[in-house]
N, C-alpha and C positions, 0 to 999 in steps of 0.2 A: 465437197463444200462449195457453196455458191460464191461468185466473185465478191458480192457485197459483204460476205462474212469475213473476208480477209481484212486485217488492219495493217495496211501498208503505207508507210510514210517515209519519203514522198511516194505518191502513187506512180506506178510504172506506166510507160508510154503504151506498151502493148502487152496483153496477157491473154492466154487461152488455157482453160483448165477443163479436164475431162469430167470432173465431179468425183473421181476416184481418189483414194488416199491410201498410202502404204503405212500400216501401223508398225511403229518401232518396238522391238523387244524392250523389256525393262532395263536390261544392261546391254545395249547394242554394241556390236563390234563394227567400228567404222574405219574404212581404209581410205586414206587420202592418196590420190595418184597425181603426180605432178613432175615436171622436168626440174632439173637441178637448179636452174635460175630462179625458180619460184619457191625455194626452200623457206625463205624468210616469211613470205606470204602464207605458205602452208602452215607455218608455226602460229600465225595469227588466227587462221581458220580453226586449227586444232584447239587453241585456247578458248575461242568463242563457243565451240561445240561443247567443251568440258563445262563451261559456265552454264550453258543451257541444259545440258544433260549430264549431271555430275557422275552418274553411274556408268557412263559410256567408256569404252576402251578404244583408243584411237591409235592406228598404226600408219606409218608412212611407207607408201609403195610396197605394202606387204603382199605376200604370195598366198596366204591363207584366205579362203573364201569368207568374206565378211557379211554382216547383215546389210550394210549399206556401203556403196562405193561412191566417193565424191571425186570427180575428175576436175582438175584445175588446169586451164590452158589459156594462152594468149594468142589465139589464131583469128580473132574477130577483126575484120577490116572496118575501121571507123575512124573518123577524125577526132572524136572526143576520147581522150585517154580513159575516161570512166565508163564508156559504153560497155555493156555486157549482155550476154544471153544466158539465161538460167533455164535449164531443162531438167525436169524430174520425170523419169519413167520407171515406175515401180520402185525398186530399191537402188536405182542407178541415177545419180545426180551429176550434172555437168555444168560448171561455171566457166564460160568462155568470155574473157575480157579482151578489150583492145590493148590493155596493158595490165600490169598487176593491180593498178588502181581500180580497173573494172571488176577484177575478181573480188576485191574488198567490198565494192558496192553490191555485187551479186550476193556475197555472203550476208550482207545486211538484209537483203530481201529474203534470202533463204531462212534466216533466223526468224524474221517476222512471219513468214508463212507457217512456221512451226509453233506459233504462239497465238494465244487468244486471251484478251483481258489480263495480260501480264503474266500468264502461266504457260508452260509448255503443254502442247496438245498431245505430244507423242505420235504425231501423224506427219507424213510427207505427202502433201497434195500433188497429184500428178498433173503436169501441164508445162507450159513454156512462157517465159517472159523475155521480151526484148526491150531494152531501156537505155536511155542516155540523157544527160542533163541539158537544159537549155542554156545554163550559165556555167562557165568553167569553174570559177572560184566563188564559193557560197559562204560568205562570212556571216553566218546566221547566229553566232553566239558572241556575247560580250561578257567575259568573266571578270569584268571590272565594274565597280560600283559607281565611281565618279567619271562619267562620260567614257571616252576612250583613253583616259589618262591614268588613273591610279585606283587604289584600294581593291586588293584582290578579293574577289567574291567568296572564295573557298578557303581563305585563311580565317578560321573561326576562333583563333586564339587558344586552341587546344594542342598546340605544338606542331613541329615540322612534319613528323611522321603522319599525323592525321591530315594535314593540309595536302601533302603529296598523294595520300591515298584518295582523297576526294577529287583531286585533279585527274588521277587515273580513271576514276569512276566516270567523270565527266567526259574524258577522252573516249572511253568506251561508248558512252551515250551518243557523242557526236558521230562516231563511226557507224553506229547502228541506224542513224538517221541521215547519213550521207551529207553531213556538215563537214566541209573540208578546210575551213579557217575559223579559228576562235581568237578574237582580240583578247590578249592574255596578260600582258604586263607593260608597264610604262610608269612614268614618262621620263625616263632617264637612261643613260648609257653606263650606269654604274654596275659593274659585274661583281662587286663586293658588297652587295646589299646586306647579306649575312654570310657567315663563313663558308657555307656549302652551296651558296647560290649558283655559281657557275656549273658545278658538277650536277646539282639538282636539275637545272634547266636543260643541260645537255641530255640527261637521262629521260626527263619528261618529253623533251623535243623528239628524241629518237622513238620513244614509246608511241607518241602521237603520229610521227611521220610514217611509220610502217603500217599505221591504221588509216592512212590517207587523210590525216589532219595536220595542218600547219598551224603552230602556235605563233601568234603575232607578238612582236615586241616593238614598242614605239618610243619616239623621242624627237627632240628638236634638232635641226641641222644648223642652228646658230647658237652662239654662246649662251644666251639667255632668251628663252622663247616667250612669246606673248606679245600683246600690244598695249593693253591697258592695265597698269599695275593696280589701279584702284578697283578693277573688276576681278581681282583674284578669287574672291568668294563666289563669283558667278561661274567661273570655269576653274575647277580645282587644279587642273594641270597647267594653268597659266603661270608665267614667270618662274619656270623651273630651269635648272641648268641643262644646257644641250651640249652640242659638240664644240670643241675649241674653247674660245675665251672671248673676251672683249676685243674690239678692234684695237690693236696695239701696233706701234711702230717697230717694236721688236719683242721677242718672247724669251723668258716668261714675264718680265716685269717692265716692259717698255711703256712709254706714255700712251694712254688711251686717246683715240681720236674719233671724230664723228664721220659717219657715212650715212647711208639711207636710214630713214626713221620717220616717226610720226610728225614731228614738228621741230623747229629750229633747236630748241634746248631740251627736247624730250629724251629721257634715258634710253629709249629704243635705238637712238642713233649710235650708241656705243656697243650695242649688244651682239657683236660678232656678225654683223650684217654685210660686211665688206667682201665682195666676191673677187676683187682684184688682188687681195693680199695673199700672196703665195705661201708665206710662212704660216698664216692662219689656216689656209686650205690644207697644208701639210699636217698641221696639228690635228685638224678634224679627221683627216684620213687615218692618221696613226691611232687616234682614239677609237674610231669606228672599227678599224681592222682588229684592234685588240679585243673589243667587245664581241665581235663576230667569232673570233678564234676561241674565245673562252666559252661562249654560250651556244654556238652553232645553231643559230635561229633558222627556221624555215620560212619566215616572213618578217620583213621590217616595214614599218610605217614611219616615214621620215617627213617631219613637218617643219616648214620654215617660219618666217614671220606670220602671225595669225591675221592675214589680210584676206577678207572675203571678196571685196569688190575692186574692179579694175580702176575706178576713180581714186580709191585710197592708195593703191599701188603706185599710180601715176604721181600722186602728191609726194609719197615717200621717196620715190625714185629720183625726183628732181633735186633732192637734198643729198645725193650721193657725193662721195669724196672726189677730188680731182683725178685720182688714178682710175677710178671706175668710169668717170666721165670721159677720160681719154680713151679707155679701152672699149667702152660702149657709149658712143656719143649721143645716140637718139634718146629723147625724153619720152618716147612712146613706150608704154609698159609692154605692149605686144610685139615690139620690133625685135628682129634677130640681133641688131646692133644696139638694142636698148635693154630693158629689164628682162625680156625673154631670153636674150643671149646670156646675160649674167647669171640668171637662174639655171639655165642649161649647163653652163660651165661648172657651177657649184655642184649640181647633181651628178655630173659626169665624174668629178673627182671622188665623190662619195661612193658612186657605184663601182669605180675602179678599186676602191678600198675593199668593198665587200667581195668583189670577184677575185681579189688577190689571195684570199684566205683558202688554204688547202691543208688538210690534216690526213696524212697517209695512214695513220693508225686507226682513225675512225671511218675514213673514207669520205669525210665531209668536204665538199667543194662549193665555196661560196657562189661561184658563177653558175653552177647547175642546181644547187640545192636551196638557194634562198630567193624567194620572190621579194622584190623591192617595190613598194608603192610610194612614189614621191608626191607630195602635196605642193603644187605651185602656190606661190603667193598670188592672190586673186584666184581663188579656187571655185569660182562660179556660184557663190552663195546667193540666195534669194532668187528672184525671177526677173532679171533685167529685160528691158525692151529688146526688140529684135536687132536693132542696130548695135547695141552694146554687146549682145550675145555674139554677134558676128565677130566683134573684136576679140572676145574671149576665145572663140574658135581659132582665130588667127594666132593668139598667144599660145594655145596648146599645140597648134600645128608647128609653130616655129621652135618651141622648146623640143618637141618630139623629134624634129628633123636634125637637131644638133646633138641628140643623145646617142650613146652607143647602141648598136643593134643587139637586142637580146629579148627572147620571149619571157624572161623573168623580170622585166622592167615595165612598170605601169605608171600612168599618171592619174592621180585621183582628182575627182571633182565632186561637188555637192549636188543633191538632187535637182534635176531639171525636168520640165514637163514638155510643153509644146509651144510653138510660135504664137504670137498674138493674132496674126492675120490668117495663118493657114494651120491645118492640123498636121504640121510637120514636127515629129518628135525631135527634140533638141539633141538628145544623146546620139541619135542616128546621124544627125548632121556633124556632130563632133567626131564620130567614128569614121565618117567618110573623109574627113580632113586630116586626122591624126595618123601618123605612122606608128604610134605606140598604142597598146591596149589601154582602155579606160577602166579605172576602178571607181565605182559609184558609191559614194558615202550618202546613204539615204536616211534622213531623219523622218520618222513617221509614227511617233507616239509610243507610250509605255516605255519610256527611255530615261526617266528621272531628269529630263531636260525640258521637253515640251509639256509633259505631264507625268504624274507618278502612278499611272494605272498599272495593273498587273498584265493586261493583254490589250493590244490594239491591232486591228487588221490592216495596218498601213502597208504591209508587203503586197497587198492587192494592187498597189500602184507600180509594181516592179516592171510591168511591160512598157512603162514610159522609158525605162532604162535598157531596153532590148539592144543588144550589141555590145554591152559592157562585158569585159572579161571577168570582172569581179563586181559583185553587189554586196555591200555591207549594210544590212538592215540594222539600224543603230540599237534597237531593243534586243533583249535576250540575255538578261543578267540573272542575278540570284532569284530563285523561286519561279523563274519564267520558262520552264521547259516547254510548255505548250507554245509559247511565243517563239522559242528557238526553232522548233520543228515546223511551225507555220512559216517562218522566214525561209527555212530550207525548202519546204514544199513550193513556195512561190518563186524560188530561184530554179529549182529542178524543172518545174512546170510553170512557165510564165503565165499568169492568169489573164484572161481577156479583160480589157478595160471597158467600163461602163461608158457609153457615149456621153452621158450627162457629166461624168467626171472629166472627160476630155474637154468638153465645152467649158466647164467651170475653170479648168486649169488655164485656158486661154485668156480669161478675164483678169488674172492676177497681175497686179502692178506693184505690189509692195515688195520691199526688200526683206530678206532675213526670215527668221523662224515663223513669223505670223502667217506666212503662206501655208506651211504644212499644218499649222494649228487649225486652219480653216477647213482643211480637207475632212470630209466625214469619215474617211478611213482612219483618221487619227484616233477616233473615239468609238464610233458606233459599231457594235458587233452584228454583222448581218445574221438574220434568222437562219439562213442556210447552214452556217457554221455550227449551230447548236441544234439542228434537227436530228432526228434519230440516226441517220447515216452521215451527218455532217462531220466536217473535219474535227472540230473541237470535241464533239461528243465521242467519236471513235478514238481519237488520240488519248483523251483523258481516261477512257476505259482501259486502253492498252497500257498506259503508264502508271495510273494510280489504282486500277481495279474498278469494277462497276460502281460500287457505292461511293467510294472516295472520288471517283471521276465525276459522278453527278454533283457531289458537293462542291468540287472545284469549279464546275461550270456555274453553279449558283454564286460562288464567291466572285468569279470574274465579271459577272453581270451586275454586281451590286453598284448602287449609286448612279450618277449621271456624268455628263461631260466635265463638271466642275467639282462635284462632291463625290468622293469614293473612298474606300478604305485606305488607311495610311500604311500601305505595304512598303512604300519607299519613304522612310523617315527623312533621309537626306534631301529629297525633293522638297518636302514641306518646310524644312528648316533652312536649308542652304540655298536652293534654287528659288524659293519664294521668300527667302530672307526674313524669317520670323524672328523678331527681336535681335537682329544681328547688328543693329546700330548704324548700318550703312545707309547711303542715300536711297537704296532700293528697298529698305525695310518696309514690309507690307503694312506694318502698323502705322506708318506715316501716310499711306495711300488710302486706307479704308477706315471708316468710322467704327466706333466701338460696337454699335448694334449690328453692323454688317459682319464684323469679325466674330461676334458672339454667335450669330446665326450660322455662319460657316463652320465654326469649330464644334458647335453642338451637333451639326449634321455629320461632320467627319467622325466625331465620337460615336454617333449612332451606327454608322456604316462600318467603322472599325470593330465595334463590338460584335456586330453580326459576322464579320469575317473571322474574328477570333474564335467565335463559337463553332463555325463551320470547320476551321482548321483543327481545332482541338477534337472535334468529332470524327475527323478522317485520318488523323496522324498515325493511328495504329492499324489501319485497314489495308494498305497496299501490300502485295505479296513480296516485293523486293525490299531488302533491308535498307539499301541506299535511299530509296524513295521515302521510306518511313523516317529515315534520318533527316532528310530535307524538310519534310512536313513537320517534324517535331521542332526544328529550328524556326520554321515559319510560324508555328503556333506561338512559340516563345516571343518572337519578334512582334507579332500582332498584340500579344498581351502587354508588352512594353509600350507599343504604339498607343494602345487604349489608355494607358496611364498618362502618357504625354498629352493626348487629346483632352482628357478630363481636366488636367491642370490648365491647359491653354484656354479651354472654354470657361473655366472658373475665373481666370484673370480678366476676361472680357465681360464678366457679369456686371450688372449695374452696381451691385454692392458686394464686391468680392470679400470672402472670408479669408483674410491673409493668413491667419493662424492655421486654419484647416488646410489651406493650399500648401503652406510650407511643410506641413506634416505629410501631405501627399508627395512632395518632392523627396523627402527623406525615405518614404516607403518605396518610391520608384528607384531610388539609388540602391536600396537593399535588394529589390527584385533583380536589378541589373547585376549586382555583385553575386547573387545566389544562383542565377540562371545562365550566365554567360562567362566564358573564359577569356583571359586577357594575356595569354602567353603567345603573342603574335610572332610569327616567324620572320615576316618581311617588314621593312620600314613602311611599305605601302599597306598598312594595316586594313583589316576588314572593316565593314561599316560600323559595327557597334563600338569601336574605339572612339567614335565621335559622340556617343550618346551622353556621356557624363558632361561634355561641353554643352550639349543642348539643355541638360538639366540645369547647368549653371546659368544659362540664358533665362530659363523659366523662373529660377529662384530669384534672379535679379529683377525680373519683370514683376513678380509677386510683390517685391518690396518697393518698386519705383513706379510702376505703371499707374498713372493717376486714376483715382476713383471718379466716377461720374459726378459732376457737380450738380 
């Protein structure tokens, strides 16, 4: 087989093949040869081989001469724990990893070598691969609908057993594509979300961990997280309960008092923001340690006050209580005796709580097994000028210097590009200064936040973040398997940056999400990705099969930067505030004619997408892929009904009787085609949809006709 005939995602660094291939018997005898310390990993290898070749018979360190021998070893000298060498000579296979993680990555490549267009080829191609990732932690998947906060993507309302099965299927998918972090659950530290939650999460976490995947659990480090109560509909995870309680003079029922917060009488001043309150810190530590002991997470994402910019933090910090002022007297947010010192103190207490958890029965050790990513207040959002960025660098440096030394402790920041005056990548400057690894939270489209598209090539910007220990490409949720694997590809192999993109990044002066919305990589799919041997073409063939893969490419290319199929209903209704009555309601910003034009076009593109999805849902060879596409087709059919009602409301002379009939019909379709026995309080997306129909029904009755 020629190199270009292999469908390998992510692509290996080095490979050399002879062109020969060893044909496997119909019922091959496979012997796994490994040392005792790799027994657990060998079990994962065996399970994957059985799934790929169901008729195979697999033995462990057997003495009988097999059809194929697979040697597992960890003799490779490499800095990256996932580095591996895979060698195939005839019927002899050898996976040599730097650690057991490298063996799992080598297994993923071996499996892909033995497949074509989603089916087993029955061939072992002869050759050698040497490979290692550019980025240690690749958070390429977000199995949450509403940002990094809540709504579990694979809870489809059909019961706990089915939810857990889908989660295991997605864990297998992640392992097979070298994704080693999935943002999984949040935004709370409640380990009693449902009766079996703790045991289910422990079991899923273990299943994922031995497959080199860490499931992330997130929440707030203050009593009530968020900054703007009035914006709760903008960020669904805003103003959720976090660790501890309000700032109180004593616990549990002492008088609340003010510390740092948004303004003199703002509720954020009471929300557990006081770092000098040792009783509050002890309460937080107790709650977090209990959660970790119950759930045994492999990654925690811990968020404080949702403050993006240093100026905002400075303003909040000046309102701190007398005890905090005495302990950290400087008003500078970046100073070690200012807000940076206070933040580091709070983080240290929480990390000590995580590290204190040991379970001799399961072998779980919080200090060794749990990666902790702390988000500082003032997490470098937007694209500040060079002088302000230097202050942010100083803040991260000072926080890092005061934290415990641990390879499992990271500081998270938002996407940064390069300096205004020089092509100096800002992440590199941060890495040079910080004594802790950086976790990069990169917003780059197709995320139900900047836009609701199904795919965006924003991970092409990942080289801006070179040096980060972790890159979280914010997209990669429900129905976005191509996006997940593209994110993983661009972390495993950091793509070269276009010089024009670098130059463009230097001109940005705005704060916040508008920056990333202006990047072409947020929207436009380069032709190279959909060429014959392009990434999307080949991945979609491998995952969906040839014909379904072609249709998925057509679906992803539908529309333009603003008008595209409504694959994310939440984005159109909640993030764009359709008829939500808030000050952000899009119907207050745009005229009737503009909204009619927009929704007629959304209806048209959604109808095209629904037809494509219905035509491909039965084509993929894998049952789980067919299951995903069937749900996708049902979602688009419902989306089309919503778009038709919305377009009708904005018509010059809406037929209210007919529209109310369409609302009734949509409710019936929802009831007949979706299940509502949700396992978790963090319900899947379609639990929102009756509420959206309520909005539309109210708008049918109340939205004024054109005069």
